[in-house]
C-alpha positions as CSV (number, residue, x, y, z in Angstrom):
1,S,-9.1,11.4,4.4
2,P,-8.3,14.8,2.9
3,V,-4.6,14.3,3.7
4,L,-4.4,10.7,2.3
5,A,-2.5,11.5,-0.9
6,R,0.0,13.6,1.1
7,G,0.5,10.8,3.5
8,L,1.0,8.2,0.8
9,D,3.5,10.3,-1.2
10,P,6.8,8.3,-1.0
11,M,8.7,11.4,-1.9
12,G,6.8,13.7,0.5
13,D,8.6,16.2,2.7
14,R,7.2,14.9,6.1
15,F,7.5,11.8,8.2
16,V,4.4,12.6,10.3
17,I,1.2,14.5,9.3
18,E,-1.9,15.7,11.1
19,V,-5.0,13.8,10.2
20,P,-8.3,15.6,10.9
21,A,-11.3,13.9,12.5
22,G,-14.2,12.9,10.3
23,E,-15.8,10.3,8.1
24,P,-14.5,7.6,7.5
25,A,-11.6,8.5,9.8
26,P,-12.0,8.2,13.6
27,P,-13.9,10.9,15.4
28,Q,-10.8,12.5,16.8
29,P,-7.9,14.2,15.1
30,R,-4.6,12.3,15.2
31,Y,-1.1,12.1,13.9
32,S,0.0,9.5,11.4
33,L,3.3,8.3,10.0
34,T,3.7,8.9,6.2
35,L,4.6,6.3,3.7
36,R,8.0,7.9,3.4
37,A,8.6,7.3,7.1
38,L,7.4,3.7,6.9
39,H,9.5,2.9,3.9
40,G,12.5,4.2,5.9
41,A,11.9,2.0,8.9
42,S,14.2,-0.9,9.5
43,A,11.2,-3.2,10.2
44,V,7.5,-2.9,9.5
45,I,5.1,-5.3,11.1
46,L,1.5,-5.3,9.9
47,L,-0.8,-6.7,12.5
48,I,-4.1,-7.9,11.2
49,T,-6.8,-9.1,13.6
50,G,-10.4,-10.1,12.9
51,E,-12.2,-11.2,9.8
52,A,-13.1,-7.7,8.6
53,K,-9.5,-6.6,8.6
54,R,-8.4,-9.8,6.9
55,A,-11.0,-9.2,4.2
56,T,-9.7,-5.7,3.7
57,L,-6.2,-6.9,3.3
58,D,-7.3,-9.6,0.8
59,R,-8.9,-6.9,-1.4
60,A,-6.2,-4.3,-0.9
61,D,-4.7,-4.6,-4.4
62,R,-7.9,-5.1,-6.2
63,D,-9.6,-2.0,-4.7
64,N,-6.4,0.1,-4.6
65,L,-6.5,0.5,-0.8
66,P,-3.8,2.5,1.0
67,V,-2.5,-0.6,2.8
68,A,-1.5,-2.0,-0.6
69,S,1.4,0.4,-0.7
70,M,2.9,-1.4,2.3
71,I,2.6,-5.0,1.1
72,H,4.6,-4.6,-2.0
């Protein structure tokens, strides 16, 4: 995503950002919480369903995937 770095900036100035549609993002624009907003939450629940999502979670650290910032 062209706004990924901005969304993952723990010191960013926003709690929500606009995410444009496109590859590999979903085909519709959307809004997303930033890492700063998630770090400020009183609870974060990461729901993983399916083998593909589990495989992604298993390789998050190794491949430096965005979800790795939430599991530390």
